[in-house]
C-alpha positions as CSV (number, residue, x, y, z in Angstrom):
1,M,-3.8,-1.6,0.0
2,P,-4.8,-4.0,-2.8
3,L,-2.0,-6.4,-1.8
4,A,-2.1,-10.0,-0.5
5,D,-1.3,-10.7,3.2
6,G,2.3,-11.6,3.9
7,S,3.5,-10.8,0.3
8,F,6.5,-8.7,1.1
9,D,9.8,-9.2,3.1
10,V,10.5,-5.5,3.7
11,V,8.3,-2.4,3.8
12,L,10.1,1.0,3.4
13,S,8.5,4.4,4.0
14,S,10.6,7.5,3.3
15,L,9.1,10.9,4.2
16,G,5.6,9.7,3.8
17,L,4.0,8.5,7.0
18,Q,3.8,12.1,8.5
19,F,1.3,13.0,5.7
20,V,-1.1,10.2,6.4
21,P,-4.1,11.2,8.5
22,D,-4.7,7.7,10.0
23,K,-1.2,6.6,10.7
24,A,-2.3,3.7,12.9
25,S,-4.3,2.2,10.0
26,A,-1.4,2.7,7.6
27,L,1.0,0.9,9.9
28,R,-1.5,-2.0,10.3
29,E,-1.6,-2.3,6.6
30,M,2.2,-2.4,6.4
31,R,2.1,-5.2,9.1
32,R,-0.6,-7.1,7.1
33,V,1.4,-7.3,3.9
34,L,4.7,-8.3,5.6
35,A,5.7,-11.9,5.8
36,P,6.1,-13.4,9.3
37,D,9.8,-12.7,9.3
38,G,9.4,-9.3,7.5
39,R,10.9,-6.0,8.5
40,L,9.9,-2.4,8.5
41,A,11.9,0.8,8.1
42,I,10.4,4.3,8.3
43,A,12.3,7.5,7.6
44,T,11.0,10.8,8.9
45,V,12.6,14.2,9.8
46,G,12.2,16.8,12.5
47,P,12.0,19.0,14.4
48,T,11.8,21.9,11.9
49,P,15.3,23.1,10.9
50,R,15.9,26.9,11.1
51,L,16.0,27.2,7.3
52,F,12.5,25.8,6.9
53,A,11.2,27.8,9.9
54,I,12.0,31.0,8.0
55,L,10.1,29.7,5.0
56,E,7.1,28.8,7.2
57,Q,7.0,32.3,8.6
58,A,7.1,33.9,5.1
59,L,4.3,31.6,4.0
60,E,2.1,32.8,6.9
61,R,2.9,36.4,6.1
62,Y,2.4,36.4,2.3
63,V,0.1,33.4,1.7
64,K,-2.0,32.1,4.6
65,P,-1.5,30.1,7.8
66,E,-3.1,26.9,6.3
67,V,-0.4,26.9,3.6
68,A,2.4,27.4,6.1
69,A,1.1,24.4,8.0
70,F,2.5,22.2,5.3
71,I,6.0,22.9,6.6
72,R,5.0,21.9,10.1
73,V,3.5,18.6,8.8
74,V,6.7,17.7,6.9
75,F,8.7,17.8,10.2
76,S,5.9,16.7,12.6
77,L,6.7,13.0,13.1
78,H,10.1,12.7,14.9
79,E,9.5,12.1,18.7
80,P,10.6,8.6,19.7
81,Q,7.7,7.8,22.1
82,P,4.8,8.5,19.6
83,L,6.7,6.5,16.9
84,E,7.3,3.6,19.2
85,K,3.6,3.6,20.3
86,L,2.3,3.8,16.8
87,T,4.5,1.0,15.5
88,G,4.1,-1.3,18.5
89,G,0.4,-0.7,18.5
90,A,0.2,-1.9,14.9
91,G,1.6,-5.3,15.9
92,F,5.3,-4.9,15.3
93,R,8.0,-6.2,17.6
94,D,11.5,-4.9,18.5
95,V,10.7,-1.4,17.6
96,E,13.7,0.9,17.6
97,V,13.8,4.6,16.9
98,R,17.2,6.2,16.1
99,S,18.0,9.8,15.0
100,K,21.1,11.4,13.4
101,A,21.8,15.1,12.5
102,L,22.9,15.4,8.9
103,T,24.1,18.5,7.1
104,L,21.8,19.3,4.2
105,T,23.6,21.0,1.2
106,L,21.2,22.8,-1.2
107,P,21.3,25.2,-4.2
108,G,21.5,28.9,-3.6
109,P,18.6,30.6,-1.8
110,A,16.4,31.8,-4.7
111,E,17.0,28.7,-6.7
112,F,16.2,26.3,-3.9
113,L,13.1,28.3,-2.8
114,W,11.3,27.8,-6.2
115,Q,12.7,24.3,-6.6
116,Y,11.1,23.4,-3.3
117,V,7.8,25.1,-4.0
118,H,7.4,23.5,-7.4
119,S,8.2,20.0,-6.1
120,T,5.6,20.1,-3.3
121,P,1.8,20.7,-3.0
122,L,2.8,24.4,-2.4
123,A,3.0,24.9,-6.2
124,A,-0.8,25.0,-6.7
125,T,-1.2,27.8,-4.1
126,F,1.7,29.8,-5.4
127,A,0.1,29.8,-8.9
128,Q,-2.6,32.0,-7.4
129,I,-0.3,34.7,-6.0
130,D,0.5,37.7,-8.2
131,D,4.0,38.8,-9.2
132,V,4.2,41.4,-6.5
133,G,3.4,38.9,-3.7
134,R,5.8,36.3,-5.1
135,A,8.6,38.9,-5.3
136,A,8.0,40.0,-1.8
137,L,8.0,36.5,-0.4
138,E,11.2,35.6,-2.3
139,R,12.9,38.8,-1.0
140,D,12.1,38.0,2.6
141,V,13.1,34.3,2.4
142,V,16.4,35.0,0.6
143,T,17.2,37.7,3.1
144,G,16.5,35.3,6.0
145,W,18.6,32.6,4.4
146,R,21.7,34.6,3.9
147,S,23.3,33.4,7.1
148,F,23.0,29.8,5.8
149,V,24.9,30.5,2.6
150,K,28.4,28.9,2.2
151,D,30.2,29.2,-1.1
152,G,27.0,30.1,-2.9
153,A,25.0,27.1,-1.5
154,L,22.6,26.7,1.4
155,A,23.6,24.5,4.3
156,D,21.7,23.6,7.4
157,D,21.4,20.6,9.8
158,V,18.4,18.4,9.6
159,N,17.6,15.6,12.1
160,V,16.8,12.3,10.3
161,V,14.8,9.7,12.3
162,L,14.8,6.0,11.4
163,T,12.2,3.7,12.9
164,T,12.8,0.0,12.4
165,A,10.7,-3.0,13.6
166,E,10.1,-6.7,12.9
167,V,6.9,-8.7,12.5
168,I,8.2,-11.6,14.6
169,S,10.1,-10.6,17.8
170,R,13.8,-11.3,17.7
171,S,13.6,-13.4,20.9
172,L,10.8,-15.6,19.4
173,G,12.6,-16.0,16.2
174,Q,15.8,-17.1,18.0
175,G,13.8,-19.5,20.1
176,L,12.2,-21.0,17.0
177,A,15.6,-21.3,15.4
178,R,17.0,-23.1,18.5
179,F,14.0,-25.5,18.5
180,W,14.5,-26.2,14.8
181,R,18.2,-27.0,15.3
182,T,17.7,-29.2,18.3
183,S,14.6,-31.1,17.2
184,V,14.0,-34.0,14.9
185,Y,11.3,-34.7,12.3
186,V,9.0,-37.6,13.2
187,P,7.1,-38.8,10.1
188,G,3.3,-39.1,10.5
189,P,0.9,-41.8,9.4
190,P,0.3,-42.4,5.7
191,G,-1.5,-39.3,4.3
192,G,-0.9,-37.4,7.6
193,H,1.4,-34.7,8.8
194,G,4.7,-35.4,10.5
195,E,5.8,-33.5,13.6
196,R,9.0,-32.1,15.1
197,R,10.0,-33.2,18.6
198,S,12.3,-31.3,20.9
199,E,15.4,-32.8,22.6
200,A,13.4,-33.3,25.8
201,E,10.6,-35.0,24.0
202,R,13.0,-37.4,22.4
203,H,14.2,-38.7,25.8
204,N,11.0,-38.9,27.8
205,G,9.5,-41.9,25.9
206,G,7.1,-39.7,24.0
207,G,5.4,-38.3,27.1
208,G,4.5,-34.7,27.1
209,F,4.7,-34.5,23.3
210,V,3.4,-31.3,21.7
211,R,3.2,-30.0,18.2
212,G,5.8,-27.5,17.3
213,W,3.6,-24.5,17.2
214,Q,1.9,-25.5,20.5
215,F,5.3,-25.5,22.1
216,W,5.1,-21.7,21.9
217,W,1.5,-21.1,23.0
218,S,1.3,-19.6,26.5
219,G,-1.1,-17.5,28.5
220,V,-2.4,-14.9,26.0
221,G,-6.0,-14.9,24.7
222,G,-6.2,-15.7,21.0
223,P,-8.9,-14.9,18.4
224,T,-11.3,-17.5,19.8
225,G,-10.4,-17.0,23.5
226,R,-7.9,-19.9,23.6
227,K,-4.6,-19.5,25.4
228,C,-1.9,-18.8,22.8
229,H,1.3,-17.0,22.1
230,P,1.0,-13.2,21.5
231,D,2.1,-14.0,17.9
232,W,-1.0,-16.2,17.3
233,R,-1.3,-14.8,13.8
234,L,1.9,-16.8,13.0
235,R,0.2,-20.1,13.6
236,P,-0.1,-21.1,9.8
237,W,3.5,-20.2,9.3
238,L,4.6,-22.1,12.5
239,D,2.6,-25.1,11.4
240,R,4.4,-25.0,8.0
241,I,7.9,-24.7,9.3
242,M,7.4,-27.2,12.2
243,T,5.7,-30.1,10.2
244,G,7.9,-30.3,7.2
245,P,11.1,-32.4,7.3
246,T,13.2,-29.8,5.3
247,A,11.4,-26.6,6.0
248,G,13.4,-23.7,7.3
249,L,13.0,-20.4,9.2
250,G,14.4,-18.1,6.6
251,S,15.5,-14.9,8.2
252,A,13.2,-15.1,11.2
253,G,16.1,-15.3,13.7
């Protein structure tokens, strides 16, 4: 994406990620453009509701299987484990996948059929079908949808899946917040940076003093083989919030 690193607080994706061939790269890009305390929310749907399964079968019968595959793609990204793996693999923390069944209320069968077709990529394919084929497909779909009609409208349950995550882990954010609240700013030499010292450092005569961001580095290989915190990409941000006398954490906690 032609967007600067860390330029957004929130990234929302609604019914889009399932259509992306390289989902891992897409999620890494979302991670890249989010600020260190940024958050992610992805909405998908699935598995395929009965209503749309009938449409898929009609598309296979009257058009071709490749066209019917569109319906499967729409409802393809809904299992918690793949969503957690994809999102966590892109560098997000505190990944949570929740789902809820909602009742979808739609126009009458014939009206919704063509409304759906003309609002999706299916429209280009249907333009190539003759009137006889279109009429046959409509007849089969409308017949199959009759059991879903209530008071002239279609109604069916659809499972909505919401995946949420954060750039910085909640535990690290809370730890940084505690460090900020219990530390003091120590001015540096003229022209130099000051530093924040923890409660323990204030009472040990200065021994064992570490810079704020170093306080969090531990046992994980960083970009140059150094030992560092798994969130080593946050170093510039941690430097900034730890070395300023009035800097804050925003919503990191």
